N, CA, C and O atoms as CSV, one atom per row, in Angstrom:
chain,resi,resn,atom,element,x,y,z
A,1,UNK,N,N,-48.401,-6.013,92.508
A,1,UNK,CA,C,-47.199,-5.334,92.069
A,1,UNK,C,C,-45.972,-6.236,92.135
A,1,UNK,O,O,-45.072,-6.115,91.305
A,2,UNK,N,N,-45.925,-7.143,93.118
A,2,UNK,CA,C,-44.749,-8.007,93.235
A,2,UNK,C,C,-44.665,-8.997,92.072
A,2,UNK,O,O,-43.568,-9.390,91.678
A,3,UNK,N,N,-45.803,-9.401,91.523
A,3,UNK,CA,C,-45.770,-10.299,90.356
A,3,UNK,C,C,-45.171,-9.598,89.149
A,3,UNK,O,O,-44.443,-10.205,88.364
A,4,UNK,N,N,-45.487,-8.302,89.005
A,4,UNK,CA,C,-44.939,-7.541,87.890
A,4,UNK,C,C,-43.430,-7.391,88.052
A,4,UNK,O,O,-42.679,-7.582,87.096
A,5,UNK,N,N,-42.984,-7.049,89.268
A,5,UNK,CA,C,-41.549,-6.903,89.517
A,5,UNK,C,C,-40.821,-8.239,89.352
A,5,UNK,O,O,-39.706,-8.288,88.833
A,6,UNK,N,N,-41.455,-9.305,89.793
A,6,UNK,CA,C,-40.849,-10.631,89.640
A,6,UNK,C,C,-40.634,-10.945,88.158
A,6,UNK,O,O,-39.589,-11.475,87.781
A,7,UNK,N,N,-41.606,-10.624,87.332
A,7,UNK,CA,C,-41.506,-10.890,85.893
A,7,UNK,C,C,-40.418,-10.025,85.251
A,7,UNK,O,O,-39.665,-10.491,84.396
A,8,UNK,N,N,-40.346,-8.748,85.679
A,8,UNK,CA,C,-39.327,-7.852,85.131
A,8,UNK,C,C,-37.930,-8.353,85.487
A,8,UNK,O,O,-37.059,-8.429,84.620
A,9,UNK,N,N,-37.706,-8.700,86.781
A,9,UNK,CA,C,-36.393,-9.207,87.202
A,9,UNK,C,C,-36.075,-10.525,86.507
A,9,UNK,O,O,-34.914,-10.803,86.205
A,10,UNK,N,N,-37.104,-11.342,86.250
A,10,UNK,CA,C,-36.907,-12.617,85.565
A,10,UNK,C,C,-36.394,-12.390,84.144
A,10,UNK,O,O,-35.452,-13.052,83.708
A,11,UNK,N,N,-37.006,-11.466,83.431
A,11,UNK,CA,C,-36.590,-11.181,82.053
A,11,UNK,C,C,-35.173,-10.610,82.027
A,11,UNK,O,O,-34.352,-11.020,81.206
A,12,UNK,N,N,-34.884,-9.664,82.925
A,12,UNK,CA,C,-33.543,-9.086,82.984
A,12,UNK,C,C,-32.513,-10.161,83.323
A,12,UNK,O,O,-31.430,-10.190,82.739
A,13,UNK,N,N,-32.849,-11.048,84.269
A,13,UNK,CA,C,-31.948,-12.133,84.644
A,13,UNK,C,C,-31.670,-13.089,83.497
A,13,UNK,O,O,-30.540,-13.543,83.317
A,14,UNK,N,N,-32.701,-13.392,82.722
A,14,UNK,CA,C,-32.513,-14.282,81.578
A,14,UNK,C,C,-31.595,-13.654,80.535
A,14,UNK,O,O,-30.723,-14.325,79.982
A,15,UNK,N,N,-31.797,-12.363,80.269
A,15,UNK,CA,C,-30.948,-11.670,79.293
A,15,UNK,C,C,-29.506,-11.632,79.777
A,15,UNK,O,O,-28.583,-11.909,79.012
A,16,UNK,N,N,-29.313,-11.288,81.050
A,16,UNK,CA,C,-27.960,-11.254,81.605
A,16,UNK,C,C,-27.288,-12.615,81.564
A,16,UNK,O,O,-26.096,-12.709,81.271
A,17,UNK,N,N,-28.036,-13.664,81.852
A,17,UNK,CA,C,-27.464,-15.011,81.834
A,17,UNK,C,C,-26.974,-15.372,80.434
A,17,UNK,O,O,-25.891,-15.938,80.285
A,18,UNK,N,N,-27.750,-15.056,79.424
A,18,UNK,CA,C,-27.351,-15.358,78.043
A,18,UNK,C,C,-26.124,-14.537,77.653
A,18,UNK,O,O,-25.197,-15.062,77.036
A,19,UNK,N,N,-26.115,-13.254,78.010
A,19,UNK,CA,C,-24.963,-12.401,77.693
A,19,UNK,C,C,-23.700,-12.937,78.370
A,19,UNK,O,O,-22.637,-12.980,77.751
A,20,UNK,N,N,-23.813,-13.347,79.640
A,20,UNK,CA,C,-22.643,-13.865,80.347
A,20,UNK,C,C,-22.150,-15.181,79.764
A,20,UNK,O,O,-20.943,-15.419,79.718
A,21,UNK,N,N,-23.049,-16.026,79.323
A,21,UNK,CA,C,-22.627,-17.282,78.686
A,21,UNK,C,C,-21.863,-16.982,77.399
A,21,UNK,O,O,-20.843,-17.614,77.124
A,22,UNK,N,N,-22.342,-16.032,76.617
A,22,UNK,CA,C,-21.648,-15.659,75.381
A,22,UNK,C,C,-20.273,-15.067,75.699
A,22,UNK,O,O,-19.286,-15.398,75.043
A,23,UNK,N,N,-20.211,-14.187,76.710
A,23,UNK,CA,C,-18.933,-13.574,77.091
A,23,UNK,C,C,-17.939,-14.635,77.556
A,23,UNK,O,O,-16.786,-14.640,77.123
A,24,UNK,N,N,-18.382,-15.533,78.435
A,24,UNK,CA,C,-17.487,-16.602,78.908
A,24,UNK,C,C,-17.025,-17.475,77.745
A,24,UNK,O,O,-15.847,-17.824,77.666
A,25,UNK,N,N,-17.936,-17.831,76.843
A,25,UNK,CA,C,-17.565,-18.674,75.702
A,25,UNK,C,C,-16.551,-17.967,74.816
A,25,UNK,O,O,-15.572,-18.576,74.385
A,26,UNK,N,N,-16.775,-16.689,74.540
A,26,UNK,CA,C,-15.829,-15.951,73.706
A,26,UNK,C,C,-14.455,-15.829,74.366
A,26,UNK,O,O,-13.428,-15.958,73.701
A,27,UNK,N,N,-14.443,-15.580,75.675
A,27,UNK,CA,C,-13.158,-15.469,76.363
A,27,UNK,C,C,-12.409,-16.800,76.397
A,27,UNK,O,O,-11.187,-16.827,76.252
A,28,UNK,N,N,-13.125,-17.887,76.585
A,28,UNK,CA,C,-12.476,-19.202,76.593
A,28,UNK,C,C,-11.956,-19.561,75.203
A,28,UNK,O,O,-10.841,-20.062,75.063
A,29,UNK,N,N,-12.768,-19.303,74.176
A,29,UNK,CA,C,-12.318,-19.568,72.811
A,29,UNK,C,C,-11.136,-18.677,72.439
A,29,UNK,O,O,-10.194,-19.123,71.783
A,30,UNK,N,N,-11.192,-17.420,72.862
A,30,UNK,CA,C,-10.088,-16.505,72.566
A,30,UNK,C,C,-8.794,-16.927,73.274
A,30,UNK,O,O,-7.703,-16.721,72.743
A,31,UNK,N,N,-8.913,-17.514,74.462
A,31,UNK,CA,C,-7.721,-17.987,75.171
A,31,UNK,C,C,-7.031,-19.101,74.386
A,31,UNK,O,O,-5.808,-19.234,74.425
A,32,UNK,N,N,-7.827,-19.896,73.677
A,32,UNK,CA,C,-7.253,-21.003,72.905
A,32,UNK,C,C,-6.818,-20.596,71.499
A,32,UNK,O,O,-5.792,-21.064,71.005
A,33,UNK,N,N,-7.602,-19.716,70.850
A,33,UNK,CA,C,-7.349,-19.411,69.436
A,33,UNK,C,C,-6.895,-17.976,69.182
A,33,UNK,O,O,-6.456,-17.661,68.076
A,34,UNK,N,N,-6.991,-17.107,70.173
A,34,UNK,CA,C,-6.536,-15.717,70.092
A,34,UNK,C,C,-7.037,-15.014,68.835
A,34,UNK,O,O,-6.231,-14.527,68.042
A,35,UNK,N,N,-8.338,-14.954,68.642
A,35,UNK,CA,C,-8.905,-14.316,67.469
A,35,UNK,C,C,-9.390,-12.891,67.736
A,35,UNK,O,O,-9.711,-12.168,66.792
A,36,UNK,N,N,-9.451,-12.471,69.011
A,36,UNK,CA,C,-9.822,-11.094,69.335
A,36,UNK,C,C,-8.526,-10.324,69.541
A,36,UNK,O,O,-7.858,-10.464,70.565
A,37,UNK,N,N,-8.184,-9.508,68.548
A,37,UNK,CA,C,-6.924,-8.778,68.615
A,37,UNK,C,C,-7.050,-7.423,69.302
A,37,UNK,O,O,-6.056,-6.876,69.779
A,38,UNK,N,N,-8.243,-6.887,69.353
A,38,UNK,CA,C,-8.454,-5.571,69.930
A,38,UNK,C,C,-8.410,-5.650,71.451
A,38,UNK,O,O,-9.218,-6.346,72.067
A,39,UNK,N,N,-7.462,-4.934,72.054
A,39,UNK,CA,C,-7.284,-4.967,73.504
A,39,UNK,C,C,-8.487,-4.353,74.216
A,39,UNK,O,O,-8.868,-4.813,75.292
A,40,UNK,N,N,-9.084,-3.326,73.630
A,40,UNK,CA,C,-10.238,-2.665,74.243
A,40,UNK,C,C,-11.417,-3.622,74.355
A,40,UNK,O,O,-12.106,-3.648,75.375
A,41,UNK,N,N,-11.646,-4.400,73.320
A,41,UNK,CA,C,-12.748,-5.377,73.351
A,41,UNK,C,C,-12.489,-6.426,74.429
A,41,UNK,O,O,-13.408,-6.823,75.145
A,42,UNK,N,N,-11.244,-6.871,74.542
A,42,UNK,CA,C,-10.910,-7.847,75.583
A,42,UNK,C,C,-11.119,-7.270,76.983
A,42,UNK,O,O,-11.588,-7.972,77.879
A,43,UNK,N,N,-10.775,-5.998,77.174
A,43,UNK,CA,C,-10.989,-5.365,78.474
A,43,UNK,C,C,-12.474,-5.258,78.788
A,43,UNK,O,O,-12.886,-5.467,79.929
A,44,UNK,N,N,-13.279,-4.933,77.781
A,44,UNK,CA,C,-14.733,-4.849,77.978
A,44,UNK,C,C,-15.286,-6.217,78.360
A,44,UNK,O,O,-16.091,-6.327,79.284
A,45,UNK,N,N,-14.856,-7.261,77.652
A,45,UNK,CA,C,-15.312,-8.618,77.986
A,45,UNK,C,C,-14.864,-9.019,79.392
A,45,UNK,O,O,-15.611,-9.677,80.116
A,46,UNK,N,N,-13.654,-8.629,79.777
A,46,UNK,CA,C,-13.153,-8.962,81.108
A,46,UNK,C,C,-13.972,-8.247,82.190
A,46,UNK,O,O,-14.281,-8.833,83.228
A,47,UNK,N,N,-14.318,-6.993,81.944
A,47,UNK,CA,C,-15.162,-6.257,82.898
A,47,UNK,C,C,-16.540,-6.893,82.978
A,47,UNK,O,O,-17.097,-7.041,84.066
A,48,UNK,N,N,-17.094,-7.270,81.829
A,48,UNK,CA,C,-18.401,-7.948,81.824
A,48,UNK,C,C,-18.336,-9.265,82.585
A,48,UNK,O,O,-19.268,-9.612,83.311
A,49,UNK,N,N,-17.238,-9.998,82.421
A,49,UNK,CA,C,-17.090,-11.262,83.132
A,49,UNK,C,C,-16.998,-11.029,84.640
A,49,UNK,O,O,-17.619,-11.745,85.425
A,50,UNK,N,N,-16.227,-10.035,85.032
A,50,UNK,CA,C,-16.005,-9.781,86.454
A,50,UNK,C,C,-17.257,-9.266,87.151
A,50,UNK,O,O,-17.690,-9.822,88.160
A,51,UNK,N,N,-17.828,-8.214,86.611
A,51,UNK,CA,C,-18.955,-7.580,87.287
A,51,UNK,C,C,-20.312,-8.133,86.860
A,51,UNK,O,O,-21.298,-7.988,87.582
A,52,UNK,N,N,-20.363,-8.762,85.696
A,52,UNK,CA,C,-21.625,-9.320,85.220
A,52,UNK,C,C,-22.151,-10.426,86.117
A,52,UNK,O,O,-23.358,-10.540,86.330
A,53,UNK,N,N,-21.249,-11.236,86.642
A,53,UNK,CA,C,-21.674,-12.310,87.543
A,53,UNK,C,C,-22.299,-11.738,88.807
A,53,UNK,O,O,-23.308,-12.247,89.295
A,54,UNK,N,N,-21.700,-10.684,89.332
A,54,UNK,CA,C,-22.259,-10.037,90.522
A,54,UNK,C,C,-23.620,-9.412,90.222
A,54,UNK,O,O,-24.542,-9.503,91.032
A,55,UNK,N,N,-23.739,-8.782,89.066
A,55,UNK,CA,C,-25.017,-8.187,88.680
A,55,UNK,C,C,-26.069,-9.272,88.495
A,55,UNK,O,O,-27.217,-9.097,88.904
A,56,UNK,N,N,-25.690,-10.387,87.883
A,56,UNK,CA,C,-26.633,-11.494,87.698
A,56,UNK,C,C,-27.104,-12.038,89.036
A,56,UNK,O,O,-28.290,-12.319,89.206
A,57,UNK,N,N,-26.192,-12.190,89.985
A,57,UNK,CA,C,-26.578,-12.644,91.322
A,57,UNK,C,C,-27.555,-11.662,91.959
A,57,UNK,O,O,-28.543,-12.063,92.573
A,58,UNK,N,N,-27.267,-10.371,91.803
A,58,UNK,CA,C,-28.163,-9.352,92.349
A,58,UNK,C,C,-29.539,-9.386,91.722
A,58,UNK,O,O,-30.544,-9.280,92.425
A,59,UNK,N,N,-29.599,-9.530,90.416
A,59,UNK,CA,C,-30.894,-9.548,89.724
A,59,UNK,C,C,-31.703,-10.785,90.103
A,59,UNK,O,O,-32.902,-10.691,90.365
A,60,UNK,N,N,-31.049,-11.939,90.131
A,60,UNK,CA,C,-31.756,-13.164,90.519
A,60,UNK,C,C,-32.203,-13.077,91.978
A,60,UNK,O,O,-33.290,-13.537,92.327
A,61,UNK,N,N,-31.362,-12.487,92.823
A,61,UNK,CA,C,-31.749,-12.286,94.220
A,61,UNK,C,C,-32.930,-11.345,94.354
A,61,UNK,O,O,-33.827,-11.587,95.163
A,62,UNK,N,N,-32.944,-10.266,93.566
A,62,UNK,CA,C,-34.079,-9.345,93.606
A,62,UNK,C,C,-35.355,-10.013,93.100
A,62,UNK,O,O,-36.450,-9.746,93.595
A,63,UNK,N,N,-35.196,-10.880,92.111
A,63,UNK,CA,C,-36.362,-11.642,91.652
A,63,UNK,C,C,-36.903,-12.518,92.775
A,63,UNK,O,O,-38.114,-12.580,92.991
A,64,UNK,N,N,-36.014,-13.189,93.484
A,64,UNK,CA,C,-36.436,-14.045,94.599
A,64,UNK,C,C,-37.021,-13.216,95.740
A,64,UNK,O,O,-37.988,-13.635,96.375
A,65,UNK,N,N,-36.442,-12.045,96.004
A,65,UNK,CA,C,-36.904,-11.209,97.117
A,65,UNK,C,C,-38.202,-10.489,96.805
A,65,UNK,O,O,-38.866,-9.995,97.716
A,66,UNK,N,N,-38.580,-10.420,95.527
A,66,UNK,CA,C,-39.846,-9.752,95.193
A,66,UNK,C,C,-41.040,-10.530,95.730
A,66,UNK,O,O,-42.138,-9.986,95.840
A,67,UNK,N,N,-40.829,-11.807,96.066
A,67,UNK,CA,C,-41.899,-12.637,96.633
A,67,UNK,C,C,-41.880,-12.639,98.155
A,67,UNK,O,O,-42.786,-13.188,98.783
A,68,UNK,N,N,-40.851,-12.027,98.761
A,68,UNK,CA,C,-40.669,-12.104,100.209
A,68,UNK,C,C,-41.136,-10.820,100.886
A,68,UNK,O,O,-41.481,-9.836,100.232
A,69,UNK,N,N,-41.136,-10.862,102.220
A,69,UNK,CA,C,-41.560,-9.678,102.959
A,69,UNK,C,C,-40.432,-8.653,103.035
A,69,UNK,O,O,-39.320,-8.894,102.564
A,70,UNK,N,N,-40.738,-7.519,103.632
A,70,UNK,CA,C,-39.819,-6.380,103.665
A,70,UNK,C,C,-38.510,-6.699,104.388
A,70,UNK,O,O,-37.451,-6.226,103.974
A,71,UNK,N,N,-38.563,-7.478,105.442
A,71,UNK,CA,C,-37.365,-7.793,106.219
A,71,UNK,C,C,-36.346,-8.552,105.370
A,71,UNK,O,O,-35.160,-8.225,105.388
A,72,UNK,N,N,-36.796,-9.553,104.636
A,72,UNK,CA,C,-35.888,-10.320,103.777
A,72,UNK,C,C,-35.311,-9.443,102.667
A,72,UNK,O,O,-34.131,-9.553,102.336
A,73,UNK,N,N,-36.143,-8.573,102.095
A,73,UNK,CA,C,-35.652,-7.651,101.068
A,73,UNK,C,C,-34.572,-6.740,101.646
A,73,UNK,O,O,-33.535,-6.517,101.021
A,74,UNK,N,N,-34.823,-6.224,102.832
A,74,UNK,CA,C,-33.868,-5.321,103.467
A,74,UNK,C,C,-32.546,-6.036,103.766
A,74,UNK,O,O,-31.476,-5.478,103.522
A,75,UNK,N,N,-32.610,-7.248,104.285
A,75,UNK,CA,C,-31.392,-8.019,104.576
A,75,UNK,C,C,-30.613,-8.275,103.290
A,75,UNK,O,O,-29.392,-8.118,103.261
A,76,UNK,N,N,-31.305,-8.665,102.237
A,76,UNK,CA,C,-30.647,-8.923,100.955
A,76,UNK,C,C,-29.978,-7.665,100.419
A,76,UNK,O,O,-28.838,-7.720,99.957
A,77,UNK,N,N,-30.672,-6.530,100.474
A,77,UNK,CA,C,-30.111,-5.282,99.972
A,77,UNK,C,C,-28.911,-4.826,100.803
A,77,UNK,O,O,-27.948,-4.292,100.254
A,78,UNK,N,N,-28.962,-5.033,102.113
A,78,UNK,CA,C,-27.819,-4.693,102.963
A,78,UNK,C,C,-26.614,-5.558,102.610
A,78,UNK,O,O,-25.494,-5.055,102.524
A,79,UNK,N,N,-26.837,-6.859,102.405
A,79,UNK,CA,C,-25.738,-7.749,102.018
A,79,UNK,C,C,-25.159,-7.362,100.658
A,79,UNK,O,O,-23.943,-7.405,100.469
A,80,UNK,N,N,-26.012,-6.987,99.717
A,80,UNK,CA,C,-25.527,-6.525,98.410
A,80,UNK,C,C,-24.706,-5.249,98.556
A,80,UNK,O,O,-23.675,-5.086,97.903
A,81,UNK,N,N,-25.172,-4.345,99.419
A,81,UNK,CA,C,-24.433,-3.099,99.653
A,81,UNK,C,C,-23.064,-3.385,100.259
A,81,UNK,O,O,-22.079,-2.746,99.888
A,82,UNK,N,N,-22.992,-4.326,101.176
A,82,UNK,CA,C,-21.705,-4.695,101.779
A,82,UNK,C,C,-20.755,-5.234,100.712
A,82,UNK,O,O,-19.577,-4.879,100.693
A,83,UNK,N,N,-21.259,-6.082,99.834
A,83,UNK,CA,C,-20.430,-6.637,98.764
A,83,UNK,C,C,-19.910,-5.523,97.860
A,83,UNK,O,O,-18.732,-5.511,97.504
A,84,UNK,N,N,-20.780,-4.593,97.490
A,84,UNK,CA,C,-20.372,-3.506,96.599
A,84,UNK,C,C,-19.340,-2.604,97.272
A,84,UNK,O,O,-18.362,-2.204,96.641
A,85,UNK,N,N,-19.552,-2.285,98.544
A,85,UNK,CA,C,-18.594,-1.435,99.251
A,85,UNK,C,C,-17.233,-2.104,99.308
A,85,UNK,O,O,-16.221,-1.460,99.032
A,86,UNK,N,N,-17.185,-3.376,99.659
A,86,UNK,CA,C,-15.905,-4.066,99.743
A,86,UNK,C,C,-15.299,-4.320,98.365
A,86,UNK,O,O,-14.080,-4.433,98.241
A,87,UNK,N,N,-16.128,-4.410,97.334
A,87,UNK,CA,C,-15.624,-4.620,95.986
A,87,UNK,C,C,-14.953,-3.361,95.440
A,87,UNK,O,O,-13.877,-3.437,94.847
A,88,UNK,N,N,-15.582,-2.213,95.638
A,88,UNK,CA,C,-15.048,-0.970,95.094
A,88,UNK,C,C,-14.082,-0.264,96.035
A,88,UNK,O,O,-13.295,0.576,95.600
A,89,UNK,N,N,-14.134,-0.592,97.306
A,89,UNK,CA,C,-13.230,0.008,98.283
A,89,UNK,C,C,-12.562,-1.112,99.093
A,89,UNK,O,O,-12.923,-1.329,100.250
A,90,UNK,N,N,-11.598,-1.821,98.507
A,90,UNK,CA,C,-10.998,-2.977,99.180
A,90,UNK,C,C,-10.263,-2.621,100.464
A,90,UNK,O,O,-10.123,-3.468,101.346
A,91,UNK,N,N,-9.793,-1.388,100.583
A,91,UNK,CA,C,-9.099,-0.990,101.807
A,91,UNK,C,C,-10.050,-0.927,103.000
A,91,UNK,O,O,-9.613,-1.012,104.148
A,92,UNK,N,N,-11.336,-0.781,102.736
A,92,UNK,CA,C,-12.316,-0.746,103.821
A,92,UNK,C,C,-12.277,-2.036,104.624
A,92,UNK,O,O,-12.362,-2.005,105.852
A,93,UNK,N,N,-12.150,-3.158,103.948
A,93,UNK,CA,C,-12.092,-4.451,104.630
A,93,UNK,C,C,-10.841,-4.535,105.510
A,93,UNK,O,O,-10.909,-4.974,106.658
A,94,UNK,N,N,-9.706,-4.111,104.964
A,94,UNK,CA,C,-8.460,-4.142,105.741
A,94,UNK,C,C,-8.560,-3.244,106.965
A,94,UNK,O,O,-8.120,-3.615,108.052
A,95,UNK,N,N,-9.140,-2.059,106.785
A,95,UNK,CA,C,-9.300,-1.141,107.911
A,95,UNK,C,C,-10.246,-1.716,108.960
A,95,UNK,O,O,-10.003,-1.589,110.160
A,96,UNK,N,N,-11.315,-2.342,108.507
A,96,UNK,CA,C,-12.278,-2.937,109.435
A,96,UNK,C,C,-11.629,-4.066,110.230
A,96,UNK,O,O,-11.809,-4.149,111.445
A,97,UNK,N,N,-10.889,-4.920,109.569
A,97,UNK,CA,C,-10.205,-6.014,110.255
A,97,UNK,C,C,-9.146,-5.452,111.204
A,97,UNK,O,O,-8.952,-5.983,112.298
A,98,UNK,N,N,-8.463,-4.386,110.796
A,98,UNK,CA,C,-7.471,-3.761,111.658
A,98,UNK,C,C,-8.092,-3.190,112.924
A,98,UNK,O,O,-7.502,-3.292,114.000
A,99,UNK,N,N,-9.269,-2.593,112.813
A,99,UNK,CA,C,-9.959,-2.050,113.976
A,99,UNK,C,C,-10.401,-3.179,114.901
A,99,UNK,O,O,-10.280,-3.070,116.122
A,100,UNK,N,N,-10.913,-4.259,114.321
A,100,UNK,CA,C,-11.376,-5.382,115.137
A,100,UNK,C,C,-10.201,-6.084,115.802
A,100,UNK,O,O,-10.306,-6.497,116.957
A,101,UNK,N,N,-9.085,-6.226,115.096
A,101,UNK,CA,C,-7.926,-6.951,115.647
A,101,UNK,C,C,-7.263,-6.185,116.789
A,101,UNK,O,O,-6.651,-6.802,117.662
A,102,UNK,N,N,-7.369,-4.874,116.804
A,102,UNK,CA,C,-6.719,-4.070,117.846
A,102,UNK,C,C,-7.541,-3.989,119.127
A,102,UNK,O,O,-7.050,-3.478,120.133
A,103,UNK,N,N,-8.746,-4.466,119.116
A,103,UNK,CA,C,-9.578,-4.374,120.322
A,103,UNK,C,C,-9.450,-5.587,121.178
A,103,UNK,O,O,-10.084,-5.671,122.230
């Protein structure tokens, strides 16, 4: 089963990598030539650039963890969860540091 999951994560990772390269190239070209006039499209590309890299890291990590034992998978998933929590709830980090600094 892990070989099947490894192959699935590999294919998803390859697709994401190509999409991110296209997004980065379009954003860099647009910065120089300003050919994308639609603000909504630029916002979508910016969101893809911001969160796509994190998703790509997660997918490649899951591909690597599909070959490892349960402990490594669990550690990786916990670290990914920490990143997501701090990414979507930035005040959590400030509160955590505030609690640690007051002790």
